[in-house]
C-alpha positions as CSV (number, residue, x, y, z in Angstrom):
1,M,-44.4,-21.4,23.2
2,T,-40.9,-20.2,23.3
3,T,-40.5,-19.6,19.9
4,D,-43.5,-17.2,19.8
5,L,-42.0,-15.1,22.4
6,Q,-38.6,-14.8,21.0
7,P,-39.3,-12.9,17.8
8,S,-41.8,-10.5,19.9
9,A,-39.0,-9.9,22.5
10,A,-36.7,-9.1,19.8
11,E,-39.0,-6.7,18.0
12,D,-39.3,-5.0,21.3
13,A,-35.7,-4.8,22.2
14,V,-35.4,-3.2,18.8
15,R,-38.2,-0.7,19.1
16,R,-36.7,0.5,22.4
17,I,-33.3,0.8,20.7
18,R,-35.0,2.8,18.0
19,L,-36.6,5.1,20.6
20,L,-33.4,5.7,22.7
21,S,-31.4,6.4,19.6
22,R,-33.3,9.3,18.2
23,P,-33.0,11.7,20.9
24,L,-29.1,10.9,20.8
25,T,-29.0,11.3,17.2
26,I,-30.6,14.8,17.8
27,L,-28.2,15.6,20.7
28,L,-25.1,14.5,18.6
29,W,-26.4,16.9,15.9
30,I,-26.7,19.6,18.3
31,G,-23.1,18.8,19.3
32,L,-21.8,19.4,15.9
33,G,-23.7,22.4,15.5
34,L,-22.3,23.9,18.4
35,I,-18.6,23.0,17.5
36,V,-19.1,25.0,14.4
37,L,-20.7,27.8,15.8
38,V,-18.6,28.3,18.6
39,Q,-15.1,27.3,17.3
40,I,-15.5,29.2,13.9
41,P,-16.2,32.9,15.6
42,E,-13.6,32.0,18.1
43,I,-10.9,31.3,15.2
44,I,-11.9,34.4,13.6
45,A,-11.7,36.3,16.8
46,I,-8.2,35.1,17.7
47,L,-6.7,35.9,14.2
48,F,-8.2,39.4,14.0
49,F,-8.9,40.9,17.3
50,F,-6.3,43.2,18.4
51,H,-7.4,45.7,20.8
52,H,-9.3,45.5,23.8
53,A,-11.9,47.9,25.3
54,D,-11.6,49.7,28.7
55,V,-14.1,47.3,30.4
56,L,-13.5,44.2,28.6
57,R,-10.5,42.1,27.2
58,A,-10.2,39.0,25.5
59,Y,-8.2,36.2,26.8
60,V,-7.2,32.8,25.3
61,S,-6.7,29.5,27.1
62,F,-6.5,25.8,26.8
63,T,-8.6,23.2,28.4
64,D,-9.3,19.6,28.2
65,I,-11.3,20.0,25.4
66,G,-9.3,22.5,23.4
67,L,-8.5,26.1,22.5
68,G,-10.9,28.6,24.5
69,L,-11.7,32.2,24.1
70,T,-13.1,34.2,27.1
71,V,-14.0,38.0,27.2
72,A,-13.6,39.3,30.8
73,E,-12.5,42.3,32.6
74,P,-9.2,43.8,31.7
75,Q,-7.3,42.8,34.8
76,V,-8.0,38.9,35.3
77,H,-5.5,37.4,37.7
78,S,-5.4,33.6,36.4
79,P,-2.1,32.4,34.7
80,S,-4.2,30.0,32.4
81,L,-5.5,33.0,30.8
82,V,-3.4,34.7,28.2
83,P,-4.5,38.1,27.1
84,L,-5.1,37.8,23.3
85,D,-3.6,41.4,22.6
86,T,-0.1,40.2,24.0
87,I,0.2,37.5,21.2
88,T,2.0,38.1,17.8
89,F,0.0,37.5,14.6
90,E,2.3,34.6,13.9
91,H,1.4,33.0,16.9
92,R,-2.3,33.6,16.5
93,V,-2.0,31.6,13.6
94,V,-0.6,28.8,15.2
95,L,-3.2,28.9,17.9
96,A,-6.1,29.1,15.3
97,G,-4.6,26.0,13.8
98,L,-4.7,24.4,16.9
99,G,-8.2,25.1,17.6
100,A,-9.2,24.2,14.1
101,L,-7.3,20.8,14.8
102,C,-9.0,20.0,18.1
103,A,-12.5,21.1,16.9
104,A,-12.3,18.9,13.9
105,T,-11.1,15.8,15.5
106,S,-13.9,15.9,18.0
107,A,-16.3,17.0,15.1
108,L,-15.3,13.6,13.5
109,V,-16.1,11.6,16.7
110,L,-19.2,13.0,17.1
111,L,-20.0,12.4,13.5
112,Q,-19.4,9.0,13.5
113,L,-21.5,8.5,16.7
114,R,-24.2,10.2,15.0
115,G,-24.0,8.0,12.3
116,L,-24.1,4.9,14.6
117,F,-27.2,6.3,16.4
118,A,-29.0,7.3,13.2
119,L,-28.5,3.2,12.1
120,Y,-29.9,2.3,15.3
121,S,-32.7,4.8,15.1
122,R,-33.7,3.2,11.6
123,G,-33.8,-0.3,13.3
124,I,-30.2,-1.2,11.6
125,V,-29.0,-2.7,14.8
126,F,-26.5,-5.9,14.0
127,A,-25.3,-4.8,10.5
128,M,-21.7,-4.9,9.7
129,E,-22.0,-0.8,9.2
130,N,-22.7,-0.6,12.8
131,A,-19.5,-2.0,13.9
132,T,-17.6,-0.1,11.2
133,R,-19.1,3.2,12.6
134,L,-18.1,2.4,16.0
135,K,-14.5,1.4,14.8
136,K,-14.2,4.7,13.4
137,A,-15.3,6.6,16.3
138,A,-12.8,4.5,18.3
139,L,-10.1,5.6,16.2
140,W,-11.1,9.3,15.9
141,L,-11.4,9.3,19.8
142,V,-7.7,8.3,20.0
143,V,-6.6,11.0,17.4
144,A,-8.8,13.5,19.2
145,A,-7.0,12.6,22.5
146,I,-3.5,12.8,20.9
147,A,-4.2,16.1,19.0
148,T,-5.7,17.7,21.9
149,N,-2.5,16.7,24.2
150,L,0.0,17.9,21.3
151,S,-2.0,21.0,20.9
152,G,-2.0,21.6,24.7
153,R,1.8,21.3,24.6
154,I,2.0,23.7,21.6
155,F,0.0,26.3,23.4
156,V,2.4,26.3,26.4
157,V,5.3,27.0,24.2
158,V,3.6,29.7,22.1
159,T,2.0,31.6,25.0
160,G,4.1,30.9,28.1
161,A,1.2,29.6,29.9
162,P,1.2,27.3,32.8
163,R,1.2,23.4,31.8
164,Q,-2.0,22.9,33.9
165,G,-4.3,23.1,30.7
166,I,-2.8,20.3,29.0
167,A,-5.2,17.4,28.5
168,N,-4.1,13.9,29.8
169,A,-4.7,11.5,26.7
170,A,-4.3,8.3,28.4
171,M,-7.7,7.6,29.6
172,A,-9.1,8.7,26.3
173,L,-6.6,6.5,24.5
174,I,-7.4,3.3,26.7
175,F,-11.2,4.2,26.2
176,G,-10.8,4.4,22.6
177,A,-8.9,1.1,22.3
178,M,-11.5,-0.5,24.1
179,I,-14.1,0.7,22.0
180,Y,-12.4,-0.6,19.1
181,V,-11.9,-3.8,20.5
182,V,-15.6,-4.2,21.2
183,A,-16.3,-3.1,17.5
184,R,-14.1,-5.7,16.3
185,V,-15.8,-8.3,18.2
186,M,-19.1,-7.1,16.9
187,E,-17.6,-7.5,13.3
188,L,-16.4,-11.1,14.0
189,G,-19.7,-12.2,15.5
190,R,-21.6,-10.7,12.4
191,E,-18.8,-12.7,10.2
192,A,-19.6,-15.9,12.0
193,D,-23.3,-15.5,11.7
194,L,-23.2,-14.9,8.1
195,E,-20.9,-17.9,7.5
196,R,-23.1,-20.1,9.5
197,K,-26.2,-18.8,7.5
198,D,-24.2,-19.6,4.2
199,F,-23.4,-23.2,5.7
200,I,-27.0,-23.8,6.6
């Protein structure tokens, strides 16, 4: 009786994983699309928007997720918002590069996670590729954290903005390292399972 229940329980678990993974895959696609649709226009604006209108003005800032562009009233009293028209073109090129770097590393994290959940949605749950995707996502998370932290520091130097916008990379580094260890354990478990099957 136990052996009859085990396969059906495993199949039911895989079916639930597949159902949960499909919407997550779609959400990760949307996240990737938003990075492209938001960051590319922002980078273009940072490079080529030179003048402000009487009612609106463009400001650049740096947050925990990277470079941001805000359009607001001409007189905004916020030290973290730097008027774009006060920044030289050379510094704008640097800022555009920082924005592209932060966006690219974040997109690579989402891309690896999308690949992982796409495998889950197809019913591929315990394959070596799952662990590989998770390891890559962890590594890119670490790279993204470091890139965002360094970009924030460069932003402060280039614009003279206060240091409050610099992201703290410590938690992301710890989280990325933990995910990497979990993925490595998954790999070792899969290798041990394959060795056991070969031995039998």
